GULUMBA-621065 format. One record per residue: x, y, z of N, C-alpha, C in turn. Coordinates in steps of 0.1 Angstrom, whole numbers, plus 5000, padded with zeros to 4 digits. Last residue first. Layout:
<sites>
XYZXYZXYZ ...
</sites>
This chain:
<sites>
482749624885483749744877483249824887 483649284891482949394890483049474883 484549044862484649134871483949244877 481448834853482748894852482948954863 479348724857479148864857480448904850 480248484862478948414859478348604851 483448414849482048394858480648444852 485048394828485648384841484548324853 483648524805483748334805484348304821 484148784807482748724810482848584810 486848824799486748744807485348764819 486848714773486848614773487148624790 485148924767484548784764484848754768 487249154767486249104776485249024775 488949064745489449044761488449064771 487449124727487948964731488148944745 487449444732486249344732486649164736 490149454726489549464737488549384739 490049394695491249304706490149364720 487849544684488049424686488949354698 489349834689488449784699488149664699 491649834676491749834691490449794697 490249814651491249724654491249704670 488750054652487949904650488949804653 491050264650490350214662489250104662 492050194625492650124638492050134657 490050294614490150154613490950114625 489950544623488550484626488650314618 492250674613492150654626490650544633 491250614586492550554594492750554610 489750864584489250694582490650594585 491051054594490051044593489850844590 493251024569493351014584492651004595 491951104546492750974547492750974560 490551364548490051244549490851084555 491451654566491851514552490951384557 493951704588493651744580492751614569 494551514622495251584608493851614598 493951424645493651584642494451604630 493551174637492051204637492151374640 495951084644495151084625494051144629 496751164670496651254664496451204646 493850964681494151084683495051174673 496050724674494650714671494450894667 498150734686498150774674497050754667 497750684711498150844709498050824693 496050464711495250574712495550634710 498250304707497250264700496450384701 501350524713500850404713499550374705 504350594694503350614698502650514703 507550644695506450454692504950564700 507950884684508850814671507750694676 507351034710506851084694506650974685 506850834734508250894727506750944715 504550914766505450854753505750894741 503651084782505151054783505450904772 501051244778502451294784503151224782 500050964767500051114760500651224761 499150864794500150794781500750944769 496951004807498450944810499451004797 494850934790495551094792496951074800 495250684773494950794766495850894777 494550314778495150464784495150564777 494250104765493450224762493450334770 496049914776495949874761495250064762 495049914804496449954797496249954785 492549824800492749964804493949984802 492949584792492449584786492149774786 494249504814495249474803494249624794 492649484837493549584836494549614825 490949284830490349444826491749504831 492549054831492649084819491849224818 493249084860493949074858493949134839 490449024867491449154869492349174861 490048734854489448854851489948984854 492148664878492148604866491448744853 491048634897492548684893492348764880 488748544899488448694900489748784896 489448284896489048344883489048514887 490948274920491948274911490848284897 489648244941489548354940490348364925 490747994950489548024954488948144949 493747974950492547924944491747914941 494048174974494048214959493948134950 493048044998492848124994492748154978 494847814994493747805000492947934993 497747854992497047704989495747734991 498448084997498647994983497547904976 497348135022496648245011497248134999 497847965039496947965038496548045023 501048005034500247885032498747875025 501048215051501648275041501148145028 500548125078499348265071500048215052 500747785074501347895084500248045072 498447535095499347585083499847715083 497247375115499047395114499347495106 494647385116495247235112496847265110 494047605120493847515129494847385130 494047715094495247785112495047665118 492247615081493647625079494147565086 489647715099490447575099491847495092 490147965090490247935107490847735105 489748015063490848015069490947985081 487247925064487847875054489547865060 485448075077485847975081487047915074 484948285064486348335070486448155079 484248235026483948245039485248275051 484748545008485448385011484948395026 483848765000482548714998483048585005 486148955002485148965012484548825016 487548764977488348794984487148825003 485948894960485748804958487048774973 486149204964484649144970485049004967 489049284956488249254969487349214969 489049214927489649124935489449104952 488249464912488149324911488349194921 489649674928487949654927487149494927 492249604919491249624937489749614937 491749634893492349494899491749534915 490949924893490249834889490949674892 493650064909491950104911490849894905 495149974884495350014895494349944902 495550124859494750024864494049994874 496650374869495350384861494750234867 499350264872498650334883496850324878 499950104843499650024860499450144868 500250394833499150274831498750164838 503150484841501750574840500250444838 504350284841504150304854502750394851 504650274812504550144814503650184835 505950484808504450474797503850384807 508050474816507050624818505550534815 509150274802508850234815508150334821 510050374777508850284782508650244791 511150754776511050564780509450494782 511050974779510250884767510550784769 512950994803511951074800512150994785 515050874822513550804818512950864811 518350834831517150894815515950854815 518750764870518150714851517350804844 517950914886519150914879519450874868 515351174878515651054884517151014879 514451424869515351444883515151284892 512951334847513551464846514251454859 510751204860511951174848512751254849 508951424873509851324886510551244874 507551524850508651604858509551544865 505851294837507151314830508151434838 504751234864505651124861506951214848 503151454858503951444868504851304868 501051374839502551514835503551464849 500351164843501251174832502351284829 498851274863499551124865500751124862 497251414846497851464862499051364862 495551254834496551344826497551464841 494051104851495251034845496251174837 493551274884493751244873494851194866 492851094914494551194907494251164891 491550954919490751064927491951124915 492250654915491650684906490950864912 494750654928495150674919493150714905 493050654957493950834955494050804939 491950424966491150534958492250684946 493450324981493650294972492650324965 493350495007494050535000494250494987 489950395011490350565008491950575006 490850125019489950205010490650365002 492350185045493250105032492350165016 490250295060491650355056491850315045 487750105069488150185051489150265053 488149965087487950135092487750165076 488649685086487349715087487149855088 490949555068491049685070489849685073 491049345048491549285062491349435071 490349425023488949365029489949325044 492549595019491349625018490249565028 494749395018494349455023493449565027 493749264995493949205009493549305018 494349414977492949414981492749354995 497049444978495749594978495049574988 497749234966498449264984497049374989 496749264940495749204954496449194962 497949524930496249494933496149424935 500649454924500249584932498949544939 500149254903501349244917501049374927 498649384888497749234898499249234907 499749564878498649644885498249484896 502049444868502749514874501149564883 501249354848501249254853501649334865 499749574829498849474840499649384844 502449624823501749724834500249654835 503549454802504049474819503249514826 501149454786501249354794502249364806 501149744779500449674785500249604792 503749804763503849844775502549794783 503349614743504749604746504549684763 501649674728500949574738502449564745 501549964722501049964732500649784740 503749914703504649964715503149914723 502149714681503149654688503849794704 500649944677500149804685501049724687 502350104665501950164676500850004683 502749984642504249984655503650024667 500549984629500749894631502149914642 501350274618500250274627500250084639 504150404617503150314609502250344620 504850784615504550624621504050514618 504451024610505650954603505750794609 501751254595502151134606503650994603 500351364572502151424579502351334593 498851184551498951294563500851284570 498751044527497951164534497851244540 499050744545499250824530498050954531 501450614570499850714565499950764557 503250384565503450474569501750534561 501050044568502150164562502650274564 498949934576500549854569501449934568 496850044569497350044580498949994590 496150074540496950174545497750154561 494349864545495849824537496649944542 492349994558492549924566494349914555 491250214537491650234554492850134556 490750054518491950174515492150194526 489149894514489349784523490649904527 485050014506486549934504487449964511 483050234489483750144501484650084498 482250634481482250394481482450344495 483550834487481550804479481350674483 486050764502485450924491483650884491 485750534519486350564508485950654498 484650264545484750414535485450484534 484950124567485250104554485150204544 485350334589486850284587486550204575 482350394591483350464587485250454583 481250184600480950184585482050314578 482550144626483049994612482450064601 481050364636482350344634482850264623 478550214633479150414625480450344623 478950074653478750034639478450144634 479150184677479850164673479750104659 476850374677477450454676479250364670 474450184683474850214667476450324671 475349994708475749954696475750074684 475150214728476050114728476350094716 472450304723473250374732475050324730 471250194711471250284700471950404709 471149914719471149944708471450114704 469850014750471149954747471649984730 467850104739468250174743469650094742 466349864724466249994718467450074724 466149684749467249644740467249784730 464249784767465749854770466749764756 462149814750462949934756464249904760 461649524764462049594739462749724740 461549484781462649444780462749504760 458849654784459849714788462049624784 457349464769457749654764458649614771 457149284786457749254775458149364770 455549394805456649314813457949294801 453249474798453949504805455949514807 452549184800453049304784454049364783 453948964816453549074813453449154801 456648844819455348764817454248854808 460248744820458848854818457448844813 460848584849460848564836459848684836 463148694872461848634869461348674851 466248634883465448694876464748634876 467248444917466948474903465748504895 469048664940467548594932467648594923 472248554948471748654940470148554936 474148484973473348424966472348574958 477548684980475848614985475048544974 480048734974479748614979478448554985 479349004962479848914958479748794963 478849154984477349104979477949014970 481049075014480649174997479649064995 482549065038480749045037480249105023 484449295036483749195041482449155037 484649565025483949455016484049335022 483449895034484349725039484249655028 485150255023483550135026484549955026 485050585020485450435028484350335029 484250795016484850735004485150525008 482151035013482450955021483050795014 481451294994480851104993481351035000 482951475006481451435006480651325004 485551364996484851375012483651375013 485351334967485251224977485351244988 484651594962483551524958483951414964 487351694974486251734977485251634975 489051624953489651534965488451594974 488751674930487851544932488351524945 489052004936487951984930487651804936 491651904937491351964948489651964947 492651884916492951804922491751784936 492052124897491351994899491451884907 494352234907492352364912491852174911 496552164906495652144918494352164918 496052154876496352024880495752104894 496552424878494852354866495152224876 499052464883498252484891496752454884 500552344864500652244877499552364884 500152474837499152374839499552304855 501752694848500352724841499552554844 504352544850503752644857502152654858 504452544816504052404827503752474844 503852584789502952684799503452604810 503452544764504952504776504652554779 501652514750501852654751503352624760 501352234748501352324734501552474737 502052114769502552014758502252104745 500652284788502152184793502052134780 498352384779499552474782500852354788 496752144771497152214763498752274763 496451994797497351954785498152034773 494952234807496152134815497352094806 492452184787493552334791495052314798 491351914797492251974784493052044785 490751944823491951834821492251894807 488752184821490352184830491452094826 487752144788487152174802489352174815 486352274761487552254766486852254783 485152364726484552284740485952254746 486752364704485452494708485352424722 488152214693488752294699488252424704 487151954698486352034680487452164683 485551824715485551884714485652014701 486051534706484951574703484651724701 488551454713488451414702486551514695 488451614742489951614732489151614716 486851454752486751594750487451674745 487551174752486451264750486051374744 489951224765489751144756489051204748 489151354797490151434784489951344769 487751354827487551284809488651414801 487151414851488251414845488751334831 484251404852485351564857486551564853 483551154846483551234843483951384840 484951014867485451014856485051044845 483151094889484551134885485351134875 480651024884480851164878482851204883 481050774882480550864870480850964868 481250784912482050684902481950774885 479050874919480550914922481150884912 476950694911476850804904477850904910 477750444925477950444907478050594904 476950504951478550484944478250474928 474350544946474750694950476350634947 473750304941473150354933473850534929 474550144966475350104949474450244942 472750274981474150314979474450264977 469950204967470650374969471550404971 468849994972469549994960470350154963 466350034987467349974987468349894981 464850234975466050274987467050194991 464050094953465250234951465550244962 461749904962462849874956464149984952 460050144973460649994979461949964972 459150344960459150314975459850184983 459450294930459950414937460250454955 458650074928460350074927460550164931 455950074937456349994939457950004942 455150254918455150304933456350254942 455350164898455450224896456250264914 452849934901454249904896455250034901 451150084936451450074919452649994913 449549924960450350004959450650024943 448349694974447649834970448549914956 449449494990449349674995448649734988 450449324966449749334976448749384987 453049534966451249494951450549464959 454549504989454449604983452849604972 455049164981454149204993453649364994 456449194959455149094956454349204968 458449334969457949384956456549284959 459349094986459549224993458349294981 459948884970458948844977458849044980 462148914953461148964949460548974958 465249054975463648994978462949024970 467849194960466849214966465549114963 470349124947470049094959469049054963 469849274921469449124915469449044933 470449524930468749464923469149344923 473349514927472249544945471349524939 473349474898473949384913473449374927 472649694891472049594891472149484897 474549874898472949894907472449744904 476749834885477149804900475549824905 476049784858476649644870476249694878 474750044849473949894852474349794861 476550244859475350224865474850114865 478850154841478650174859477550144867 477950124816478150004816477950024838 477650394812476150324816476550194820 479750554802479350534816478250464817 479950564774481050524778480950474795 477550704767477850554762478550474769 477550944784476650814788477250714779 479751064773479951024785478350894786 478451064745479850964746479750984756 476551284754475951164742477051074746 477851504761477451424769476951294770 479351554738479951514747479251424758 477151624720477651504716479251464728 476651854738475851734733476251604731 478652074737478552024755477351844744 479952054704479152084720479352004726 481751974686482552124689481152164701 479951814668481151794669481151964678 477451724648477451804666478851774672 475651734621477751754630476751854640 474151414616474051584620475451564624 474451174604473651264597473551394606 478351264596476951174602475451264598 480651354588480051244574478751184579 481351504607480551584598479551464588 479651364635480451454627479751484615 478551174647477551294650479051414641 479150974645478450924637477451084638 482350964642481750924629480050924630 482051074668482651154660482451084644 481750814682480650934682480751074675 483850704678482750634667481550774669 485850844690486150844676484450814670 485250814713485150964711485350954694 485750514714484150574718483950714713 488650574715488050534703486250544703 488850724737489350794726488850724713 488750564758487950604755487950734742 488550164752489850294754488550434752 486549984766486950014748487950134757 484849964784486049884785486849954770 482450084782483150104793484850074793 481649924752482050104752482750084763 480249724766481649694756482449854756 478449654779479749714788480649754780 476249624765476449724772477449764780 477149364761476949424751477049614753 476549244776478249214781478249334766 474249224778474649274795475649344789 473049084760473049264764473549284771 473848854768474548934753474449054756 472348754787473748764792474448874775 469748784775469848894787471348894786 468348614757469848704748470148854764 465748544769466548534761467048654753 465248714802464448664787465848654780 464148754832464648674829464348694812 464649054850463849004842464848884835 466949244870465149144878464049064864 468949284850469149234862467549124874 467949424825468849294828469349204838 465649584838465549504836466549334832 467549794858466549694865465949514858 469649864841469749774853468349714858 467249994826468149924823469149814829 466650204844466050114839466849954834 469350344850468650254859467450164854 470450464828471250324833469950224839 469150734820469150614814469650434819 469950864844468550884839468150714831 472050804849471650704857470150724853 473450964828473850774826472850764837 471951214831471751094824471950984822 473851264856472151284857471751174842 476551274842476051164857473951154854 476151484827476651334818476551244832 475651684844474651704835475051504826 478151684859477251634863475951644854 479851774837480451604849479251574856 479452024831479351864822479051774829 480152114855478952134849478052054839 482352104858481652054870480351984864 483652234836483852114838482852064849 482252464839482052414825481952254828 483152594863481952544863481552494851 486152594854486252474862484452424863 486352794833486252624830486152544841 486152964848484152954842484952864831 488853034861486452964869485552954864 490053084840489652964847488552944855 488753334830488653254818488853074830 489353524849488353454847487553344837 492553454866491753474851490353454852 493653424888493253574889492553584873 494653184887493553194899493353364892 496453234869496453154866494853154876 498153474882498153454870496953414869 499353364907498153474905497753504892 500653124904499653074906498353204910 502853224888501253124879500753144886 503653394908503653454898502853354891 504653314930503953294934503053344919 508153104936507453184931505953204926 511253004943510053014947509353114938 513752884920513052994931511852974932 514052704896515152714906514552864915 512152824874513952824873514452854890 509752804905509752814887511752834883 507552684916508752654919509452664908 505052574922505552774932506652794924 504452454906503052564903504252684913 506052234907506052324894505052414900 504352134930505252214939506052294922 502951964917502152044926503352184927 504051794899503451884894502851974905 505251684927505851714915505651834907 502851534939503651674947504451704935 501651414918501151464923502151564925 503951184918503551244904503251364906 503551104947504851174941504751264929 501351014953501651114956503051174950 501450744934500350854931500851014939 503650644946503650584933502750714931 503450624974504150714968504350744952 500950534976501050624978501650674968 501850204963500650304956500950434965 503650104982504250224969503250224965 501950095007503250255007503550274993 500749895000499750004999500750145000 
</sites>
């Protein structure tokens, strides 16, 4: 756990120090300059406002979807649940590219550069968070409670509002906070869909650091954002115990949709998931095949060579190689740190460990990337531009997913298993390796797969530390999208489809490891 604290706080401290330490001396110039600009506080208001609007929209769409997918049995339910999850595990750049193809110049309506497109993309990206977290809570609610309320004369809508909703309120609250944090620190979606007209604190920080070379100004913005995120976590009350987690309790079997109203609700969910999750991805595939006024494989063929029609000097297939070379060791590091951290979370009833291990989620990816870039300048080894900085950045971003995936499984283990093994004379280490680890191995494997997906799609931190000559797939996609002309756009879509297929295949493998896959 100390390693996690140092790995997150060192980059954050380096960024914050850069705000007041300029050219070897203490200076408040950047602080007064940034805090004194009305644009800064306008950006704060816009960032918080879009995050709140995106969260409300995701909850409004996600709650009924969660109810049907977890409380009703129908053919294709598991497949629909997987389809609703796919956008979440895809890189944010890919989701943004999908919406750029659907709501861009080549789509039925051009909404690039508007908040509507960004909120729509955020709903698509975060729908799975609301569905999986609240749906799991709904699945544990005894259906007899609803039946009793109906017999008392309550309407179905009132039963959901007065019986079911209060029981799942803690899970809904947790899901809402997580979605809010994701939207507050959203980077790839804003960069791709903002079109230069819409910006947030996160994008402004990146622009100042990489385009205007104003590192002190970027550091001040990072401090403002960190303060905002920590305030949200403080209001939420981040401590939670995984002991006796719902993952270890039997769920109530969903009931078959019998009435016409229930069958209509199933059709509504199929349509909602189709519009929110499937339609943008289908548009992405269609755009990758479009060449001029017709269709063909030119965009795919060009992926095997330097990109024609643009000034990018990197073979996109080398980006695939760079992504895998960084993502595999990053996932391994995240698992090696995350499994012991999950054990600490389960053992700590006070919730302190859970709060500490939320640090990678609380500190935005761009802040981590900028901090690692600054820290790398002061290390004894020359690590600037090194792939190891990319590995470190991706591992930190993936770490909370490993903890989230393994801790509920550990918390759900009956304590009698451990007690009997200890009474039989086994050491604590032997109990872990021979009793506990075999029981949670599926959760560990699923968490490792999810960490690999997160590392493959990481963009916010990697864009700061990746070498320009060896970009990862998400960085290469962003560069292609920023180039003028249709050739770069089409090849960006093709590379996005390739990355999406890779992540989707990993997700299907993860879902095979358990009934619902790893918890989000």
